[in-house]
N, C-alpha and C positions, 0 to 999 in steps of 0.2 A: 784627166790629163793635165800636166803642168803647163803654165803659160808659155814656156819655151817651145812646146810642141805646137801650139796654136800659131805662134809667131813664125816658126819654121815653115809651116804650111802656107801662111800668108805671104811670106817672102817668095816662096817657090811659085805661088799662083799670081803674084803681082798685086795682091790686095793690101800689102803692108802700108802703103801710102794712105789708103782709106782709114785704116785703123789709127795711124799716127794723126791724121787730120781730125778724126772723131775725138781722140783723147785730148789733143791740144785745144780744140774748140770747147769741149765740156769743162776742161780745167779752167780756161779763161772765163767762161760764163759763170762757173761756180765762184771763182775769186771775185768777179765783178759784183755778184749778188751778195757777197759777204765782205765787202771792202773794209768796213770798220773792224770786224773781227779779225780779218787777215792782217790788218795793220797792227793790231794789238798782240797777235800771238805767233806770227810767222816770220821766219827769216826768209825762207824760200820753199818752193815746191819743185822737185826735180821731175821733168817730163823726158822720158827716153824717146828718141827719134831714131829711126833706122837710117843707115847711110844711103839706102835706096831712095828714101823720101827726100833727103837733102840733095840728091842728084836729079830729082824730078822737078823741072821748071814750074809745072802746075802746082805741085805741093808747095814749093817755095813761095810762089805768088799768093797762094791761099794763106800760108802761114804769116806772111808779111801783112796781109789784109786783116787777119785775126788779131795780130799783135797791135796794129794801128787802131783797130776798133776798140780794143780792150787795153789801151795804153796804160791806164792806172793800175790794172791788175798785172800787166806784163812785168812790172818791176819785181814781182814775187816769183818769177819763173827762172829756173836754171835748166836750160836745154842741154841734154846729154845725148851723145851719139852712141848707139849700141854697135857692137862689133859685127 
């Protein structure tokens, strides 16, 4: 199944925020662990977030905490909102 099918099911079931949180956390953790290499070879990494996540106060608070915790890596992120 294509990724779009998984995301559609996640949005209908209300689990899309969990997926967005997982992807954002893992991306920031990876960038933090590879800070030297990231600085040498990356302009940015795009992370897609659903509109539902951005309307969820808990997700927004978690995202702010993750970005603060990984502030050096956060400069490599481009957050995109999916339709």
